[in-house]
Steps between C-alpha positions, in 0.01 A plus 500: 500500500506370145796566275449452127803506268594466134685198363523534125756658271873512492526614857202316638704345778532847658134502583547225752779690676299825504205308654725362774614854580150640511383206708785530745408867568126413520583234763547783746122524500403136475524186285516513118457277204657544155352375169596567135237742368428268209373241760263748664161355592179713513418653838851451644540872590202477727680256725782738586537838660726618216602374164838607359541465129861528367506602134855410401431356149372738231161374384486195724155350407289591802201268569163671446376383843786684666417826317136456585573461867721805499220694323254383761684677778770259625772661718794487261854632496607494132868524420643586152365378170180392344261747656392573143328164488282604791426834329407334171256269667358740761553861378284633789748404772644856512821433305474639144832379370828324596812505284871427536694817535880470444586818685701406805415668832778648714328398830171437679347729757285351772375637826740791475798278434708487186586138424745376245436305189779347281498622140545128409141441605390671181167674432158474652139421410341836457124528572229744396197517725146555374372852540331569833605172661601520863856390555774531755860536398713320757849543357645705216780427251740793458581526132817649330307796367411610853140389482342222698248232423306246704711199599242351734135594469176364651178493298217325675611165636807493271837625608732523205879528507661596170763225509607185674710661786724194558775576247833662575400555858713690753466599863366844385267366236137549386465134614421664841185649359361158418590384852316789651191496278424153638409674823245720318346187356528254791554690818400863454468571874872429557669780695831651423782301663868493416730237655863435440743202542874470509694174458875457576616279218744215423600432858702179547782335688735742319332814635667752739326475838595855590323637184188298584489633852559860383209480256275341759577773751425774249169344394395446858579867584248601231241244621527322166425126489704325234560165337832319458544272196745219604651203311672253732792368284762713322727367228785668308648192343745685280612736774388802307509711821771300684804510276415171331438298812165319506252618762211308647315641804184392680272690734559241772874556463468878524390572862565872482269531200234290684536731804458802272181350349357445850580854588326624179191304610513677839517839318183432297631274223318218336720230346396358164647214298693607188574158347765250622827602338397792280703329235532184288760234574737386233508797269485878502140613473623738375773616743580207726434670834211474737275815518603587145388178332157364412400188688174380341571590136792500262654817362804619310661829399503571123759689295325831573524444880132424538377225733283259295262260663548154343231289669448262794807345654591139409285262700253768590173373642259552790695243705829668430367837606352352820833337568662843493239627745553197727878544495471872580263429790739240630787749503285772672407245768860391541595869556242520777257721304138428416460450120290795370158459345552770238700419186681707238648334187857616433503769231120460479549215254388143489317250281123458509557159665708661777243776562226247530704275725581774745141625492379163609769432756372457863609787717544755220259785578583746225758608245660843507626593149434597143399193295558332167197354322517262204273399212308191592400620844135522373541206264627694195793436278806711438844563639471849636530631860434823667602659835247673716508715813200582718413821678298316760465145639373239248447129487662418180448236226748267668276494804670692789468851636772724353634785719589795272842629393436806280805731506811291435825587673781738519756418225800733504649383170388346173509117515431298190175636351397660832553878527586716793209563739555724800286604794332795315385254229337274748335792675363634168345155438359488855328838439350389172371186659283712730264501208384161622262587785592205727851409393819352643828664394769242554877496443804283588839615616842324509672513835847564345379852421490572876297814582616703200156500333262337748405809704421701192265227385332431823448854599402610150233233479367587843483868406268405211251362746583133484505288814753217516354173612615145556467282193294233684239761600382513134386138539267579791 
């Protein structure tokens, strides 16, 4: 696949991030290349099964050879702006007009599913088709006046989406339409299949072995394979949860936890590596306690109570990240456990150098997470970043397979900028994600919640027709 993206204008750096997101999703179907559209060379579309053009800059100057190749019948998925340049040059393509419409849709309807769309995403590119042209409306935007209009439409070899669907994305979002339309364009014979994953999160030397065993027993009783995200060293240097007395615990010094982890494996659990300390030594980051702190990135809490990401930790480098991996592996081994081959960054946050280091580390088979991507990953400039989740397995721009996490977790109270999210909310998202014909609905669950919400989630997801599978099975 070829991904072409815009680079000019005040927000030109966003084009690179959109290209990374499109390419990551396309990687489910094979390899991809990304090139600024201004550097397009004649005939390039003929070398790829699909060309994705991302129109994020209004009136980006599109090269005439690119427009000519589109007009000649290239298989193109066109997102957002600048379709009017194609219409002006080749009015016989089937599109009569394309204009910016400031009216903001209330949602997107696709394959019988109503998907959400943030009002902050703004308006759409409205198209008018030539009279008598054959077209297929794939998704519709529901407008405030009760009417609908095409949001995704296919005319000839061009599939057009009326926006770039990578802004203000949620678990219930129209982003899922883009993810599914790739099957139409790259794997149309794909059969309907819906798998699910559950991961027990933030397990460490501080965890309650009885809670771990209880959860394992329940999941085993439902024939549900599961993952367990473990960090091997726990620190509470200020004694936040111990009356002011510093606490330092290791997996090797917590035999009851180790026994519980072995029991979880026997009950169908797959252990994964969730960092080394899930925290940052020497300073709160931002709380000062393992499992609550960031490990591979600095963060603070501002005056409004919002967690703000500050940047890479002091001394951050590939060697530093690999040192954390090596230290974690050593502690796993000391505890008598085999170091896992699947990795999850604490709080889904790290620098680009850390992501690349773990991706290239011997013995790391995959990552299991949502991911941060930064300007510069395709050679561009800028200081922006974006988080992305995947409704199916991908091999992302950092170079490793990424196992999906698509639903978030149960949060019983508001915490910083994160709102309450209960089991019905996760189930509603899982139902909407059925719009992707071969998807993975995936959530994580903290063991301190016991079984208060887990049965509702597991059984609710199973009732929708999902089948729970082991995370490593996605890699086969």
